[in-house]
C-alpha positions in Angstrom: 213.8 200.5 143.3 215.9 197.8 141.6 218.6 198.8 139.1 217.3 198.4 135.5 220.1 196.1 134.4 219.5 193.7 137.4 215.7 193.9 137.3 214.7 190.9 135.3 217.0 188.6 137.2 215.8 190.0 140.5 212.2 189.7 139.5 212.4 186.1 138.4 213.9 185.2 141.7 211.8 187.3 144.0 208.4 186.0 142.9 209.5 182.6 144.3 211.5 183.8 147.3 208.6 185.9 148.5 206.3 182.8 148.2 204.1 184.3 145.6 204.2 181.4 143.1 206.0 178.2 142.1 207.1 178.0 138.5 207.9 174.3 138.5 204.6 173.1 137.1 205.4 171.1 133.9 203.5 173.3 131.5 205.4 176.4 130.5 203.6 179.7 131.5 201.2 177.9 133.9 202.4 178.6 137.4 201.1 177.5 140.8 199.7 180.3 143.0 201.1 179.8 146.5 198.9 180.7 149.5 200.6 184.1 150.1 200.6 185.2 146.5 197.0 184.0 146.0 195.8 185.9 149.1 197.4 189.1 147.7 195.6 188.5 144.4 192.3 187.9 146.2 192.8 191.2 148.0 193.3 192.9 144.6 190.2 191.2 143.3 188.2 192.5 146.4 189.1 196.1 145.5 187.9 195.8 141.9 184.8 194.0 143.1 184.0 196.9 145.4 184.4 199.3 142.5 182.2 197.2 140.3 179.4 197.0 142.9 179.7 200.7 143.6 179.1 201.5 139.9 176.2 199.1 139.3 178.0 196.1 137.7 176.8 192.6 138.5 179.1 189.6 138.8 178.6 186.6 136.5 180.6 183.5 135.7 180.5 182.1 132.2 181.8 178.6 131.1 185.4 178.2 130.2 184.7 176.4 126.8 183.5 178.3 123.8 182.0 176.6 120.7 184.0 177.2 117.5 180.8 178.5 115.9 180.5 181.3 118.5 184.2 182.2 118.1 184.0 182.6 114.3 181.1 185.1 114.3 183.4 188.2 114.5 186.0 187.9 111.8 188.5 190.5 113.0 188.3 189.0 116.5 189.2 185.5 115.4 192.1 186.8 113.3 193.4 188.7 116.3 193.3 185.6 118.6 193.6 182.6 116.2 197.4 182.1 116.8 196.9 182.1 120.6 193.9 179.7 121.0 194.0 176.4 122.8 191.6 173.9 121.1 189.7 171.0 122.6 189.0 168.4 119.9 188.2 165.2 121.8 186.1 164.1 124.8 187.8 160.9 125.9 188.4 158.9 122.7 185.5 160.6 120.9 186.2 163.3 118.4 183.9 166.3 119.0 181.4 167.2 116.3 182.3 170.9 116.9 185.7 172.0 118.2 185.8 173.9 121.5 188.3 176.5 122.6 189.5 177.6 126.0 188.5 181.3 126.3 191.3 183.7 125.4 188.7 186.4 126.5 185.0 186.2 126.8 183.3 188.3 124.0 182.4 185.3 121.9 181.2 183.3 124.9 179.0 186.1 126.4 177.6 187.9 123.4 175.4 185.1 122.0 173.8 185.0 125.4 173.5 188.8 125.6 171.3 188.5 122.5 168.9 186.4 124.6 169.1 188.6 127.7 168.5 191.9 126.0 165.1 192.6 124.4 164.0 196.1 125.3 165.6 199.5 126.1 164.5 198.7 129.7 167.1 196.0 129.8 169.9 198.6 129.3 172.5 199.4 130.2 173.6 195.9 130.9 176.8 196.0 133.1 178.4 192.8 134.1 181.8 191.5 135.1 183.6 188.3 135.9 187.0 187.2 137.4 188.1 184.0 135.7 191.1 182.3 134.1 191.7 182.8 130.4 194.2 180.9 128.2 196.5 182.3 125.5 199.3 180.5 123.8 202.0 183.0 124.7 204.9 182.6 122.4 207.3 185.1 123.9 209.5 184.2 126.9 207.2 183.7 129.9 207.5 185.7 133.1 205.5 185.1 136.2 202.3 187.3 136.3 203.6 189.4 133.4 203.6 186.9 130.5 201.8 183.6 131.2 199.6 181.2 129.4 196.9 180.7 132.1 195.9 184.2 133.1 193.9 185.3 136.2 191.7 187.8 134.4 189.1 190.5 135.3 186.7 191.6 132.5 183.7 194.0 132.6 181.3 194.0 129.7 178.6 196.6 129.1 175.8 197.1 126.6 174.2 200.5 125.9 171.4 202.1 123.8 173.7 204.4 121.9 177.3 205.5 121.3 177.0 208.5 123.7 176.0 206.3 126.6 178.8 203.9 125.8 181.2 206.8 125.9 179.9 207.7 129.4 180.8 204.2 130.4 184.4 204.7 129.1 184.7 207.8 131.2 183.4 205.8 134.2 185.9 203.0 133.6 188.8 205.6 133.6 187.6 206.9 136.9 187.4 203.4 138.3 190.9 202.7 137.1 192.2 205.9 138.8 190.7 204.9 142.1 191.8 201.3 141.8 195.4 201.9 140.9 195.7 204.7 143.5 194.9 202.1 146.2 197.7 199.9 144.8 200.1 202.9 144.8 200.6 202.5 141.0 200.9 205.6 138.9 200.0 205.0 135.2 199.6 206.7 131.9 196.5 206.6 129.7 197.0 206.3 125.9 194.6 205.7 123.0 196.2 202.8 121.1 197.1 203.3 117.5 194.8 201.6 114.9 197.3 198.9 114.2 197.5 197.9 117.8 193.9 198.1 119.0 192.0 195.1 120.4 190.8 192.8 117.8 187.2 193.9 116.8 187.3 197.2 118.7 186.3 200.6 117.4 189.1 202.0 119.5 191.2 200.8 122.5 192.7 202.6 125.5 195.8 201.2 127.2 196.7 201.8 130.9 200.5 201.5 131.2 203.0 201.6 134.1 206.8 201.9 133.8 208.8 199.1 135.3 212.3 199.6 136.8 213.7 197.9 133.7 212.4 201.0 131.9 210.0 198.9 129.9 206.3 199.7 129.8 203.8 197.2 131.1 200.1 197.3 130.2 198.1 196.8 133.3 194.6 197.5 132.0 192.7 198.2 128.8 189.4 199.7 127.9 187.7 199.2 124.6 184.9 200.9 122.7 183.3 198.4 120.5 180.5 200.6 119.0 178.3 198.0 117.2 181.2 195.8 115.9 180.1 192.8 118.1 176.4 193.5 118.5 175.8 193.1 114.7 177.3 189.7 114.2 175.9 188.5 117.5 172.5 190.0 117.0 172.4 192.0 120.3 169.4 194.2 119.7 166.8 196.0 121.7 163.4 197.5 121.0 163.4 201.2 121.5 160.7 203.5 122.9 159.5 204.0 119.3 159.0 200.2 118.8 161.9 199.9 116.3 164.9 197.6 116.9 168.4 198.8 117.3 171.8 197.2 117.7 173.5 197.9 121.1 176.7 199.7 121.6 179.3 197.9 123.8 182.4 198.4 125.9 184.8 196.3 127.9 187.3 196.9 130.6 190.0 194.3 131.3 192.9 193.7 133.7 194.9 190.7 134.7 197.4 189.3 137.2 199.9 191.7 135.5 198.7 194.1 138.2 200.5 192.0 140.8 203.6 191.8 138.6 203.6 195.6 138.4 203.3 196.0 142.2 206.2 193.5 142.8 208.4 195.3 140.3 207.7 198.9 140.9 207.8 198.8 144.7 210.6 196.2 145.1 214.1 196.7 146.4 217.1 194.6 147.3 215.4 193.3 150.4 212.3 192.0 148.6 208.8 193.3 147.7 206.9 196.1 149.3 203.1 195.6 149.5 200.6 198.5 149.7 198.6 198.1 152.9 195.4 197.8 150.9 196.4 194.3 149.6 198.9 193.0 152.2 197.7 189.7 153.7 199.5 190.7 156.9 199.5 194.4 157.5 201.3 194.3 160.8 203.8 191.7 162.0 204.8 191.7 165.7 208.3 190.5 166.6 208.9 189.6 170.2 212.5 190.6 171.4 212.9 188.0 174.0 215.3 188.3 177.0 215.8 185.8 179.8 213.3 186.3 182.5 211.1 188.5 180.3 209.7 185.8 178.0 206.2 185.5 179.5 205.7 189.3 180.0 206.8 190.0 176.4 204.6 187.4 174.8 201.6 188.5 176.9 202.2 192.1 175.7 202.5 190.9 172.1 199.2 189.2 172.3 197.5 192.3 173.8 198.9 194.5 171.1 197.8 192.0 168.4 194.3 192.0 169.8 194.1 195.8 169.8 195.4 196.0 166.3 192.9 193.4 165.0 190.0 195.4 166.6 191.1 198.3 164.4 190.4 196.0 161.4 194.0 195.4 160.5 195.4 191.9 159.9 198.2 191.1 162.4 200.6 188.2 163.1 202.9 187.4 165.9 206.1 185.7 164.7 206.9 183.4 167.7 209.2 181.1 165.7 212.4 179.9 167.2 214.6 182.2 165.1 216.6 185.3 165.8 214.9 188.7 165.4 217.2 189.5 162.5 216.1 186.4 160.6 212.5 187.3 161.2 213.1 190.9 160.0 214.6 189.5 156.8 211.7 187.1 156.2 209.0 189.7 156.6 210.9 192.4 154.6 211.2 189.8 151.8 207.4 189.3 151.8 206.7 193.0 151.9 204.7 193.3 155.1 204.0 197.1 155.5 204.7 197.6 159.2 206.7 195.7 161.8 206.3 196.1 165.6 209.1 195.1 167.9 208.4 194.5 171.6 211.2 194.0 174.1 211.9 194.8 177.8 212.7 198.4 177.2 209.5 198.9 175.2 207.5 197.5 178.1 209.4 199.6 180.7 208.9 202.8 178.7 205.2 202.0 177.8 205.9 202.2 174.0 206.2 200.0 171.0 208.9 200.2 168.4 207.7 200.3 164.8 209.5 200.0 161.4 207.7 200.5 158.1 208.8 198.4 155.1 210.4 201.4 153.4 212.7 202.0 156.4 211.0 204.6 158.7 211.6 203.7 162.3 210.0 205.3 165.4 208.4 204.6 168.8 204.8 205.3 169.6 203.1 205.4 173.0 201.5 202.2 174.0 198.2 203.9 174.5 198.3 205.4 171.0 198.3 202.3 168.9 195.6 203.9 166.7 198.4 205.9 165.1 199.4 202.7 163.2 196.6 203.5 160.8 198.2 206.9 160.1 201.6 205.3 159.7 200.2 202.8 157.1 198.5 205.6 155.2 201.7 207.6 155.1 203.7 204.6 154.0 201.3 204.0 151.1 201.6 207.7 150.1 205.4 207.4 150.1 205.2 204.3 147.9 203.0 206.1 145.4 205.0 209.3 145.4 208.3 207.5 144.8 206.8 205.5 141.9 205.1 208.6 140.5 208.5 210.5 140.5 210.2 207.6 138.8 207.5 207.6 136.0 207.6 211.4 135.6 211.4 211.4 135.4 211.4 208.8 132.5 208.9 210.4 130.2 210.7 212.4 127.5 209.1 214.9 125.1 211.2 215.4 122.0 210.8 216.9 118.5 213.3 214.5 116.9 213.7 210.8 117.1 216.3 210.0 119.8 216.8 206.7 121.6 216.0 207.0 125.3 215.2 204.5 128.0 211.7 205.0 129.2 208.7 206.5 127.5 209.1 209.0 124.7 206.5 211.3 123.2 207.2 212.4 119.6 205.2 214.7 117.2 203.1 212.6 114.9 201.1 213.4 111.7 198.8 210.5 112.4 199.8 208.4 109.4 200.3 204.7 110.1 203.4 204.4 108.0 205.1 207.2 109.9 204.2 205.6 113.3 205.5 202.2 112.2 208.7 203.8 110.9 209.2 205.4 114.3 208.8 202.0 115.9 211.4 200.6 113.6 214.0 203.3 114.0 213.7 203.4 117.8 213.2 199.7 118.2 210.2 200.5 120.4 206.4 199.8 120.3 203.7 202.5 120.1 201.7 203.0 123.2 199.4 205.4 121.4 198.4 209.0 121.8 198.0 210.7 125.3 194.6 210.9 126.9 193.5 213.5 127.6 194.8 214.8 124.3 197.8 217.2 124.1 198.1 219.9 121.5 201.1 219.7 119.1 202.4 222.4 116.8 205.6 220.6 115.7 206.4 218.6 112.6 206.4 214.8 112.2 210.1 213.7 112.3 209.4 211.0 109.6 207.5 212.8 106.8 208.1 216.5 107.9 204.4 217.2 107.7 202.4 219.0 110.4 201.9 216.9 113.5 198.4 216.5 114.8 199.2 214.8 118.1 202.0 213.1 120.1 202.9 209.4 119.8 204.1 207.6 122.8 206.7 204.9 122.3 208.5 202.5 124.7 210.0 199.1 125.0 207.4 196.8 126.4 206.9 193.5 128.0 
């Protein structure tokens, strides 16, 4: 893991050196996805798609533009996003009768349509998702994948007959998140956001946060319980079994390309990035170690090994460029390929292949036991996760008094907003919220001295 003081500089360089993106597009915060970075993102999308399909969600794709009238229907929501919206006012030289906006998120695009789709209790629950680009005028310093103005975004939206059924959806979303982030080797904490930092229009919000090597927290996902806060202004109603009409209860679950930023940062080192095998475009790279007189034999062996690995369902590439093996090692370590195979004369003579995982484990395996590569990749992923988990655990501090620490701190809190905001001010941190599941607290609030009812998590954030 990169030293915290060098992290931001390292990160800004590595996302380009590893061929993930190009930041030279002439609109700040709108970067170009390069083929390698885009393939990683597509692999991440494939995992969440699998989770959505497994839990009965259907994929949709709504238009990018939202009429101003739709957007203005939920007052708290428009207040929350008004400073971040990109407006479209003209079509060619013609001024539009109604302004349009580029979606910052899709509640106000989807919910007028939900009111047409939902008529009866038989239409519920409605569970849909989409993977799209959203646009927010980010005013802070932009950082590839972490703070951008055009965002690659996943959002799931659900409608339910009652609050209890919506709460079941929240629990399902948390289970989805646990499985999803485990495949990405990303340990995270779950916090119920404080009232002053919940999503605009939500009844309550849950944040999913990781801790970066800079010791700043990064939100990688959010889950929102809307209750009927959107269904009432958008008239999303259903006819119950009793013939009466009721407003739906709603939830959302969202994530963005920040997930990739977290993977790059948390698993990176001085050599480059480390990709979990679940999302690596190339899981295994084969490097021929060529010697005079052995060229044809070695290349034939490399091709045979590649063919066998691909039959296992693993993506594999032979690097036959006219470069030294050392240069090739450097290139693939930079790009985070999980496992490297080296094949030279001694390997062929001894009927073995030499392997090296991206985190530095080297060994030889018998040529007729290539299936062990699957185990090596699984063990590599486990090491990535355990190392990140230990880093997170080591930098969560539980304390009774306010004390500046680098990482995540948990402080007794009476639950009053003014005390929470005072803690933010004194520590120069932001509130992440209260731990989920909840933790008992028998201490006193360090601000007012009153009995604490819970713990408040705080951290510096991106």
